C-alpha positions as CSV (number, residue, x, y, z in Angstrom):
1,M,27.0,-21.2,-26.4
2,L,26.0,-20.6,-30.0
3,V,23.1,-23.0,-29.8
4,T,21.9,-21.2,-26.6
5,W,22.1,-17.8,-28.4
6,L,20.1,-19.2,-31.3
7,L,17.5,-20.6,-29.0
8,F,17.3,-17.3,-27.1
9,L,16.9,-15.4,-30.4
10,A,14.2,-17.9,-31.5
11,C,12.3,-17.3,-28.3
12,A,12.5,-13.5,-28.9
13,A,11.3,-14.0,-32.5
14,V,8.3,-16.0,-31.3
15,I,7.4,-13.3,-28.7
16,L,7.7,-10.6,-31.4
17,G,5.4,-12.4,-33.9
18,A,2.9,-13.8,-31.5
19,G,2.8,-10.6,-29.4
20,T,2.0,-8.5,-32.5
21,Q,-0.9,-10.9,-33.5
22,L,-2.1,-11.0,-29.9
23,S,-2.4,-7.3,-29.8
24,R,-4.3,-7.3,-33.1
25,Y,-6.9,-9.9,-32.0
26,G,-7.1,-8.2,-28.6
27,D,-8.4,-5.1,-30.3
28,V,-11.0,-7.2,-32.2
29,I,-12.2,-8.8,-29.0
30,A,-12.5,-5.4,-27.3
31,D,-14.6,-4.2,-30.2
32,M,-16.8,-7.3,-30.3
33,T,-17.4,-7.3,-26.5
34,G,-17.9,-3.5,-26.2
35,L,-15.1,-3.3,-23.7
36,G,-14.4,0.3,-24.8
37,R,-11.7,1.4,-27.2
38,T,-10.6,4.4,-25.2
39,W,-9.5,2.0,-22.5
40,I,-7.4,0.0,-25.0
41,G,-4.1,2.0,-24.9
42,V,-3.5,2.0,-21.2
43,V,-5.1,-1.2,-20.2
44,L,-5.8,-3.8,-22.8
45,L,-2.9,-3.1,-25.2
46,A,-0.6,-2.5,-22.3
47,S,-1.5,-5.7,-20.5
48,V,-1.5,-7.8,-23.7
49,T,1.9,-6.5,-24.9
50,S,3.2,-7.0,-21.3
51,L,2.3,-10.7,-21.3
52,P,5.9,-11.7,-22.1
53,E,7.1,-9.8,-19.0
54,L,4.4,-11.5,-16.9
55,I,5.3,-15.1,-18.0
56,T,9.0,-14.4,-18.0
57,G,8.8,-13.1,-14.4
58,F,6.7,-16.1,-13.3
59,S,9.1,-18.6,-14.8
60,S,12.1,-16.7,-13.4
61,V,11.0,-16.8,-9.8
62,A,8.8,-19.9,-9.6
63,I,10.7,-22.3,-11.9
64,Y,14.3,-21.2,-12.3
65,R,14.6,-19.3,-9.0
66,V,16.6,-16.4,-10.7
67,P,15.1,-13.3,-9.1
68,D,17.7,-11.0,-10.7
69,I,16.5,-12.0,-14.1
70,A,12.9,-11.2,-13.1
71,M,13.8,-7.8,-11.6
72,G,16.1,-7.0,-14.5
73,D,13.4,-7.8,-17.0
74,I,10.9,-5.5,-15.3
75,A,13.3,-2.6,-14.8
76,G,14.9,-3.0,-18.2
77,S,11.5,-3.2,-19.9
78,C,10.4,0.0,-18.2
79,M,13.6,1.7,-19.5
80,F,13.2,0.3,-23.0
81,N,9.5,1.2,-23.2
82,L,10.4,4.8,-22.6
83,L,13.1,4.6,-25.2
84,I,10.3,3.8,-27.7
85,I,9.2,7.4,-27.2
86,A,12.5,8.5,-28.6
87,I,12.2,6.0,-31.5
88,L,8.7,7.3,-32.3
89,D,9.9,10.9,-32.2
90,A,12.7,10.1,-34.6
91,L,10.2,8.5,-37.0
92,H,7.5,11.2,-36.5
93,G,8.9,13.9,-38.8
94,P,9.7,17.6,-38.3
95,A,7.5,18.2,-35.2
96,P,8.3,16.7,-31.8
97,I,6.0,13.9,-30.8
98,S,5.5,15.3,-27.3
99,G,3.7,18.3,-28.9
100,R,1.2,15.9,-30.5
101,M,0.4,13.9,-27.4
102,H,-2.7,14.8,-25.3
103,E,-1.9,16.5,-22.0
104,G,-3.7,13.7,-20.3
105,Q,-0.7,11.4,-20.9
106,V,0.9,13.2,-18.0
107,L,-1.5,11.3,-15.7
108,S,-0.3,7.8,-16.5
109,A,3.3,9.0,-16.7
110,S,3.1,10.5,-13.2
111,F,1.6,7.3,-11.7
112,G,4.4,5.4,-13.4
113,L,6.9,7.8,-11.7
114,I,5.3,7.2,-8.3
115,L,5.5,3.5,-8.7
116,L,9.1,3.5,-9.9
117,G,10.0,5.7,-7.0
118,L,8.4,3.2,-4.6
119,V,10.3,0.3,-6.2
120,G,13.6,2.1,-5.9
121,L,12.8,2.9,-2.2
122,S,11.9,-0.7,-1.6
123,I,15.2,-2.0,-3.1
124,A,17.1,0.5,-1.0
125,L,15.4,-0.6,2.2
126,G,15.6,-4.3,1.3
127,E,15.1,-6.6,4.3
128,M,14.1,-3.7,6.5
129,L,10.6,-3.7,4.9
130,P,8.0,-5.8,6.8
131,A,6.5,-8.8,5.1
132,I,3.3,-10.7,5.2
133,G,4.5,-14.3,5.1
134,W,7.1,-14.2,2.3
135,V,5.5,-11.2,0.5
136,S,6.7,-7.7,1.1
137,V,4.1,-5.1,2.1
138,S,5.5,-3.0,-0.7
139,S,4.0,-5.4,-3.2
140,A,0.5,-4.8,-1.8
141,L,1.2,-1.1,-2.1
142,F,2.2,-1.5,-5.7
143,L,-1.0,-3.3,-6.6
144,A,-3.1,-0.8,-4.7
145,I,-1.6,2.2,-6.5
146,Y,-1.8,0.4,-9.9
147,L,-5.6,-0.2,-9.3
148,L,-6.0,3.5,-8.2
149,A,-4.1,4.6,-11.4
150,M,-6.4,2.5,-13.6
151,R,-9.5,3.9,-11.9
152,T,-8.3,7.5,-12.1
153,I,-7.2,7.2,-15.8
154,F,-10.5,5.5,-16.7
155,T,-12.5,8.3,-15.1
156,Y,-10.4,10.9,-16.9
157,E,-10.5,9.1,-20.2
158,Q,-14.3,8.9,-20.1
159,R,-14.3,12.7,-20.6
160,R,-12.6,12.5,-24.0
161,I,-12.3,10.3,-27.0
162,V,-8.9,9.1,-28.1
163,A,-9.7,5.7,-29.6
164,E,-9.8,6.4,-33.3
165,F,-6.9,4.1,-34.0
166,V,-8.4,1.1,-32.3
167,A,-11.8,1.8,-34.0
168,E,-10.1,1.7,-37.4
169,M,-7.9,-1.2,-36.6
170,A,-10.6,-3.3,-35.0
171,T,-13.1,-2.6,-37.7
172,E,-10.6,-3.5,-40.4
173,T,-9.5,-6.7,-38.6
174,E,-13.0,-7.7,-37.8
175,A,-13.8,-7.5,-41.5
176,R,-11.0,-9.9,-42.3
177,H,-11.9,-12.2,-39.3
178,P,-15.7,-12.0,-39.0
179,S,-16.0,-15.3,-37.0
180,P,-15.8,-14.7,-33.2
181,A,-14.7,-18.4,-32.7
182,R,-11.7,-17.8,-35.1
183,V,-10.8,-14.5,-33.4
184,Y,-10.8,-16.1,-29.9
185,G,-9.0,-19.2,-31.2
186,L,-6.2,-17.1,-32.8
187,F,-5.9,-15.0,-29.7
188,T,-5.5,-18.1,-27.5
189,L,-3.0,-19.6,-29.9
190,N,-0.8,-16.6,-29.9
191,A,-1.1,-16.3,-26.1
192,V,0.1,-19.9,-25.8
193,L,3.1,-19.3,-28.1
194,I,4.1,-16.3,-26.0
195,V,3.7,-18.3,-22.8
196,G,5.9,-21.1,-24.1
197,A,8.6,-18.8,-25.4
198,A,8.6,-16.7,-22.2
199,L,8.7,-19.8,-20.0
200,Y,11.9,-21.0,-21.7
201,L,13.6,-17.5,-21.9
202,P,14.8,-17.2,-18.2
203,G,16.7,-20.6,-18.3
204,L,18.5,-19.5,-21.5
205,A,19.2,-16.1,-20.0
206,E,20.7,-17.7,-16.9
207,T,23.0,-19.9,-19.0
208,L,24.1,-17.0,-21.2
209,A,24.7,-14.8,-18.1
210,E,27.0,-17.4,-16.6
211,T,28.9,-18.2,-19.8
212,T,29.4,-14.6,-20.9
213,G,30.3,-13.5,-17.3
214,L,27.9,-10.5,-17.6
215,G,25.8,-11.4,-14.6
216,Q,22.0,-11.9,-14.3
217,T,21.3,-8.2,-13.5
218,F,22.9,-6.9,-16.7
219,F,21.7,-9.7,-18.9
220,G,18.1,-9.5,-17.6
221,T,18.0,-5.7,-17.8
222,I,19.3,-5.6,-21.4
223,F,18.7,-8.7,-23.4
224,V,15.7,-10.3,-21.6
225,A,14.0,-6.9,-21.3
226,L,14.6,-6.2,-25.0
227,S,13.1,-9.5,-26.0
228,T,10.0,-9.1,-23.9
229,S,9.5,-5.5,-25.0
230,L,9.3,-6.3,-28.7
231,P,5.5,-6.3,-28.8
232,E,5.4,-2.8,-27.4
233,V,7.7,-1.6,-30.2
234,V,5.6,-3.2,-32.9
235,V,2.2,-1.9,-31.6
236,S,3.5,1.6,-30.9
237,I,5.1,2.0,-34.4
238,A,1.9,0.6,-36.0
239,A,-0.1,3.2,-34.1
240,L,2.2,6.0,-35.1
241,R,2.0,5.1,-38.8
242,I,-1.7,5.8,-38.9
243,G,-1.5,8.9,-36.7
244,A,-2.7,7.4,-33.4
245,I,0.0,9.0,-31.3
246,D,-2.0,8.9,-28.0
247,M,-2.7,5.2,-28.5
248,A,1.0,4.5,-29.0
249,V,2.2,6.5,-26.0
250,G,-0.7,5.2,-23.9
251,N,0.5,1.7,-24.6
252,I,4.0,2.7,-23.4
253,F,3.1,4.4,-20.1
254,G,0.4,1.7,-19.5
255,S,2.9,-1.1,-20.0
256,N,5.2,0.5,-17.4
257,L,2.3,0.7,-14.9
258,F,1.4,-3.0,-15.6
259,N,5.1,-4.0,-15.2
260,I,5.1,-2.8,-11.6
261,G,2.0,-4.8,-11.0
262,I,3.8,-7.8,-12.5
263,L,6.6,-7.2,-10.0
264,A,4.2,-7.5,-7.1
265,L,3.0,-10.9,-8.6
266,D,6.6,-12.0,-9.0
267,D,7.0,-11.3,-5.3
268,L,4.0,-13.5,-4.5
269,F,5.4,-16.4,-6.6
270,Y,8.9,-16.1,-5.1
271,T,8.3,-18.2,-1.9
272,P,11.9,-18.1,-0.4
273,G,11.1,-14.5,0.8
274,P,10.5,-10.9,-0.3
275,L,11.7,-10.6,-3.9
276,L,13.2,-7.1,-3.6
277,A,15.3,-8.2,-0.6
278,A,16.8,-11.1,-2.6
279,I,18.0,-9.1,-5.6
280,E,21.3,-7.3,-6.2
281,P,21.2,-3.6,-5.1
282,S,22.5,-2.6,-8.6
283,H,19.0,-2.9,-10.0
284,I,18.4,0.5,-8.5
285,I,20.4,1.9,-11.4
286,A,17.8,0.9,-14.0
287,V,14.9,2.0,-11.7
288,L,16.4,5.4,-11.2
289,A,17.1,5.7,-15.0
290,A,13.5,4.8,-15.8
291,M,12.4,7.5,-13.3
292,I,14.6,10.1,-15.0
293,M,13.4,9.1,-18.4
294,T,9.8,9.4,-17.3
295,A,10.4,12.8,-15.8
296,I,12.0,14.0,-19.0
297,A,8.9,12.7,-20.9
298,I,6.6,14.6,-18.5
299,V,8.7,17.8,-19.0
300,G,8.3,17.4,-22.8
301,L,4.6,16.8,-22.5
302,T,4.2,20.0,-20.4
303,Y,6.6,22.3,-22.4
304,R,5.2,21.1,-25.8
305,S,7.8,22.3,-28.2
306,D,6.6,22.8,-31.7
307,S,9.8,22.2,-33.7
308,K,13.0,20.1,-33.8
309,R,16.5,21.4,-34.4
310,L,17.7,17.9,-35.2
311,F,16.0,14.8,-36.5
312,I,15.0,14.2,-32.8
313,A,13.5,16.5,-30.2
314,W,15.5,17.5,-27.2
315,D,13.3,15.5,-24.8
316,A,13.5,12.4,-26.9
317,L,17.3,12.8,-27.1
318,G,17.5,13.2,-23.4
319,I,15.6,9.9,-22.9
320,A,17.9,8.1,-25.3
321,V,21.0,9.5,-23.6
322,V,19.8,8.4,-20.1
323,Y,19.1,4.9,-21.5
324,A,22.6,4.6,-23.0
325,L,24.3,5.9,-19.8
326,A,22.3,3.5,-17.6
327,N,23.2,0.6,-19.8
328,A,26.9,1.7,-19.6
329,A,26.7,1.9,-15.9
330,L,25.1,-1.5,-15.6
331,Y,27.8,-3.0,-17.8
332,L,30.6,-1.4,-15.8
333,Q,29.0,-2.6,-12.6
334,S,28.7,-6.1,-13.9
335,G,32.4,-6.1,-14.7
336,M,33.3,-5.2,-11.1
337,R,31.5,-8.2,-9.7
């Protein structure tokens, strides 16, 4: 089991390093192609840093046939992404980070809340939901709402400029890597490294879940999700350090939106039947926790407190507490199996 743990940690390290570089060169590509830096936080950075979840989900359902690992990774990643807000708040200083975010972040957070609610409802209904072939109709709804969210956020973002972080980062990176061929080559190399590590991760997770007796739901929600969410941590903290709070938080909320889109793709690749009908009902714990954490973030964004009584603001503390309680509940539930 020690060798399996070491291999699991090695995969996580590859995802961390390659995911960080992938985000960096993704910024440069966006700058070179004129894709638009305002769009980076919610779309490009979010999709790039969510690549581990995409590949891990695909390998979980299409290769290893462990749907609970796939669902646990998505739900756990959504929870952990929101925990990053609490981490950023603790690192931010005397003022709550929610008071420094633009009010427009409520838009992407609210779409995330809607999608998480639909996922929870789909898990509760299970086999009662109609399907098209082996794919649940809820997956089509997830994708439709995701695309609507992207369109709505894009239209809103066109009315303001929040891309100073990407402009600085991309300009600096482009100066160090002026050759487009090198930029595209390094982007592709890091993408391949992430794909390789993420493809191997579910098999290791399945082995560890069995040998530790923790179960696929708990292991996928905690350990696999933590590993695949490492790029979001690195990118968000890097953004915070240069004062680009909206870019950091946009990456978090955008990643959660993208994760639900990944869940729909996982359903497509899981050919035995609708994915959400094949998983354990206990996944709803993580989904509900992510909804509560998102709601707390929205309250903090709306209330906009200007001071902290502790080293962490009340809304960030609430997010951290819900995350801890949800993990405890999942652990207790895994022990009752």
